[in-house]
C-alpha positions as a LaTeX table, in Angstrom:
\begin{tabular}{lrrr}
\hline
Residue & $x$ (\AA) & $y$ (\AA) & $z$ (\AA) \\
\hline
Met1 & 298.10 & 198.44 & $-37.37$ \\
Thr2 & 296.44 & 200.10 & $-34.28$ \\
Leu3 & 296.97 & 198.80 & $-30.60$ \\
His4 & 294.55 & 199.35 & $-27.61$ \\
Ala5 & 294.70 & 198.26 & $-24.18$ \\
Lys6 & 292.47 & 195.37 & $-24.91$ \\
Asp7 & 294.98 & 194.00 & $-27.57$ \\
Ile8 & 298.01 & 193.70 & $-25.08$ \\
Met9 & 296.40 & 193.67 & $-21.50$ \\
Val10 & 297.20 & 190.68 & $-19.25$ \\
Thr11 & 293.89 & 189.05 & $-18.28$ \\
Arg12 & 295.50 & 186.60 & $-16.03$ \\
Phe13 & 296.22 & 188.45 & $-12.91$ \\
Glu14 & 296.15 & 188.10 & $-9.17$ \\
Thr15 & 293.78 & 190.20 & $-6.85$ \\
Ile16 & 293.56 & 190.54 & $-3.11$ \\
His17 & 291.02 & 191.74 & $-0.72$ \\
Glu18 & 291.69 & 195.13 & 0.97 \\
Glu19 & 291.28 & 193.41 & 4.44 \\
Ala20 & 293.45 & 190.80 & 3.78 \\
Pro21 & 296.40 & 190.11 & 6.02 \\
Ile22 & 299.79 & 191.40 & 4.36 \\
Asp23 & 301.25 & 187.88 & 4.69 \\
Glu24 & 298.85 & 186.88 & 2.06 \\
Ala25 & 299.88 & 189.63 & $-0.27$ \\
Ile26 & 303.73 & 188.77 & 0.47 \\
Asp27 & 302.91 & 185.08 & $-0.41$ \\
Lys28 & 300.99 & 186.07 & $-3.61$ \\
Ile29 & 303.83 & 188.30 & $-4.77$ \\
Ala30 & 306.48 & 185.80 & $-3.85$ \\
His31 & 304.76 & 183.14 & $-5.90$ \\
Gly32 & 303.55 & 185.46 & $-8.52$ \\
Ile33 & 302.19 & 184.53 & $-12.08$ \\
Val34 & 304.89 & 184.44 & $-14.67$ \\
Arg35 & 303.43 & 186.01 & $-17.90$ \\
Asp36 & 304.02 & 184.87 & $-21.45$ \\
Thr37 & 306.70 & 187.33 & $-21.94$ \\
Gly38 & 308.70 & 185.90 & $-19.05$ \\
Tyr39 & 308.27 & 188.79 & $-16.70$ \\
Lys40 & 306.95 & 188.04 & $-13.13$ \\
Thr41 & 304.11 & 189.87 & $-11.67$ \\
Ile42 & 305.26 & 191.86 & $-8.48$ \\
Ser43 & 301.94 & 193.72 & $-7.80$ \\
Leu44 & 298.34 & 192.74 & $-6.91$ \\
Met45 & 295.21 & 194.59 & $-7.52$ \\
Val46 & 293.18 & 195.15 & $-4.42$ \\
Ile47 & 289.49 & 194.83 & $-4.49$ \\
Asp48 & 286.57 & 195.71 & $-2.16$ \\
Asp49 & 283.69 & 193.66 & $-1.09$ \\
Ile50 & 281.98 & 194.13 & $-4.42$ \\
Gly51 & 284.90 & 193.47 & $-6.75$ \\
Lys52 & 285.86 & 197.15 & $-7.49$ \\
Leu53 & 289.40 & 198.36 & $-7.32$ \\
Ala54 & 290.31 & 199.85 & $-4.13$ \\
Gly55 & 294.06 & 200.19 & $-4.82$ \\
Val56 & 297.26 & 198.29 & $-5.70$ \\
Val57 & 299.94 & 196.67 & $-3.56$ \\
Thr58 & 303.33 & 196.26 & $-4.99$ \\
Met59 & 306.49 & 194.68 & $-3.69$ \\
Phe60 & 307.64 & 198.47 & $-3.34$ \\
Asp61 & 304.88 & 199.25 & $-1.02$ \\
Ile62 & 305.66 & 196.20 & 1.09 \\
Leu63 & 309.24 & 196.96 & 1.51 \\
Tyr64 & 308.55 & 200.65 & 1.97 \\
His65 & 306.32 & 200.05 & 4.99 \\
Leu66 & 308.73 & 197.56 & 6.45 \\
Arg67 & 310.85 & 200.70 & 7.15 \\
Pro68 & 310.18 & 202.62 & 10.18 \\
Ser69 & 308.00 & 205.90 & 9.24 \\
Phe70 & 310.46 & 208.26 & 10.81 \\
Leu71 & 312.80 & 207.61 & 7.99 \\
Asn72 & 310.10 & 209.54 & 5.87 \\
Leu73 & 310.98 & 212.59 & 7.89 \\
Gly74 & 314.29 & 213.03 & 6.21 \\
Val75 & 316.23 & 211.12 & 9.11 \\
Asp76 & 319.44 & 209.55 & 7.67 \\
Gly77 & 319.02 & 206.06 & 8.80 \\
Lys78 & 322.91 & 205.46 & 8.35 \\
Glu79 & 323.62 & 207.03 & 11.68 \\
Leu80 & 321.18 & 204.64 & 13.70 \\
Asn81 & 322.01 & 201.38 & 15.31 \\
Trp82 & 319.94 & 199.11 & 13.50 \\
Glu83 & 321.21 & 195.81 & 15.41 \\
Gly84 & 318.28 & 193.57 & 16.24 \\
Gln85 & 315.78 & 195.88 & 14.60 \\
Leu86 & 314.86 & 193.99 & 11.47 \\
Lys87 & 313.09 & 191.24 & 13.39 \\
Ile88 & 310.91 & 193.95 & 15.25 \\
Leu89 & 310.22 & 195.72 & 11.85 \\
Leu90 & 309.21 & 192.36 & 10.23 \\
Glu91 & 306.98 & 191.48 & 13.01 \\
Met92 & 305.15 & 194.89 & 12.81 \\
Leu93 & 304.91 & 194.48 & 9.14 \\
His94 & 303.27 & 191.04 & 9.61 \\
Gly95 & 300.55 & 192.53 & 11.62 \\
Lys96 & 299.20 & 194.84 & 9.10 \\
Lys97 & 296.36 & 194.41 & 6.47 \\
Val98 & 296.56 & 195.12 & 2.86 \\
Ser99 & 294.57 & 198.33 & 3.25 \\
Asp100 & 297.35 & 199.67 & 5.55 \\
Ile101 & 300.07 & 199.68 & 2.85 \\
Met102 & 298.37 & 199.72 & $-0.57$ \\
Ser103 & 298.50 & 202.52 & $-2.93$ \\
Arg104 & 295.18 & 204.20 & $-3.28$ \\
His105 & 294.06 & 206.77 & $-5.98$ \\
Val106 & 295.14 & 204.43 & $-8.66$ \\
Val107 & 294.97 & 205.51 & $-12.30$ \\
Gly108 & 293.27 & 203.24 & $-14.67$ \\
Val109 & 292.67 & 202.84 & $-18.39$ \\
Glu110 & 289.83 & 201.47 & $-20.40$ \\
Ala111 & 289.96 & 198.71 & $-22.84$ \\
Asp112 & 289.74 & 200.79 & $-25.86$ \\
Asp113 & 292.39 & 203.41 & $-25.02$ \\
His114 & 295.02 & 203.75 & $-27.66$ \\
Leu115 & 298.47 & 202.37 & $-26.65$ \\
Val116 & 300.22 & 205.70 & $-27.25$ \\
Val117 & 297.91 & 207.27 & $-24.79$ \\
Ile118 & 298.58 & 204.67 & $-22.31$ \\
Leu119 & 302.15 & 204.89 & $-22.88$ \\
Asp120 & 302.24 & 208.52 & $-22.57$ \\
Arg121 & 300.52 & 208.41 & $-19.15$ \\
Met122 & 302.87 & 205.79 & $-17.82$ \\
Val123 & 305.95 & 207.62 & $-18.97$ \\
Lys124 & 304.92 & 211.13 & $-17.65$ \\
Asn125 & 304.00 & 209.41 & $-14.39$ \\
Lys126 & 306.44 & 206.76 & $-14.19$ \\
Tyr127 & 303.99 & 204.21 & $-13.88$ \\
Arg128 & 304.94 & 200.57 & $-14.44$ \\
Arg129 & 301.57 & 199.16 & $-15.02$ \\
Leu130 & 298.08 & 200.49 & $-15.18$ \\
Pro131 & 294.83 & 198.30 & $-14.49$ \\
Val132 & 292.20 & 198.27 & $-17.25$ \\
Leu133 & 288.76 & 198.97 & $-15.73$ \\
Lys134 & 285.23 & 198.45 & $-16.74$ \\
Asn135 & 282.74 & 199.89 & $-14.17$ \\
Ser136 & 285.54 & 200.32 & $-11.96$ \\
Gln137 & 286.34 & 196.68 & $-11.58$ \\
Pro138 & 289.63 & 195.31 & $-13.10$ \\
Ile139 & 289.67 & 193.24 & $-16.25$ \\
Gly140 & 293.13 & 193.42 & $-17.19$ \\
Ile141 & 296.58 & 195.16 & $-16.66$ \\
Val142 & 298.81 & 196.86 & $-19.24$ \\
Tyr143 & 302.49 & 196.55 & $-17.97$ \\
Ile144 & 305.17 & 198.90 & $-19.45$ \\
Ser145 & 307.43 & 195.82 & $-19.97$ \\
Asp146 & 304.72 & 194.20 & $-22.23$ \\
Ile147 & 304.31 & 197.36 & $-24.31$ \\
Phe148 & 308.09 & 197.36 & $-24.92$ \\
His149 & 307.96 & 193.44 & $-25.51$ \\
Thr150 & 305.01 & 194.01 & $-28.04$ \\
Leu151 & 306.52 & 196.83 & $-29.90$ \\
Phe152 & 310.20 & 195.64 & $-30.25$ \\
Leu153 & 310.37 & 191.93 & $-29.72$ \\
Glu154 & 307.17 & 190.71 & $-31.31$ \\
Lys155 & 307.35 & 193.32 & $-33.97$ \\
Arg156 & 303.60 & 193.19 & $-34.50$ \\
Ile157 & 303.28 & 196.57 & $-36.17$ \\
\hline
\end{tabular}
């Protein structure tokens, strides 16, 4: 049996507009869709005004941008006094838009791409998910957990 993206991709997924407030993304992720495999979605595909993929926003992106940017410069936050700072950081985060924190330059796959090609791309780049695109518009998502589930739990091969 041969498997392609179209055979295992999830077609029920959430999107969010790139200009949406981050609070909307937080809410969608917090109440995300539970897939048939039992795994919960922790990312949203970000679309532009014409429905094309503009990026992806994940739980990791949100938490990453909660941190003050100076921590990205190699500062060890352990030495700092964080008392009362979390509230300020949360307020600053809530003022952002999805486009401020989303991951851009997202790699996608096509519906007819073979599962091994997709898996290789995911493993080499440590991707957990890849959007399936048709004319730059998202039509599905392939999750690494669903590949695992398909290969080892469903025993479809």
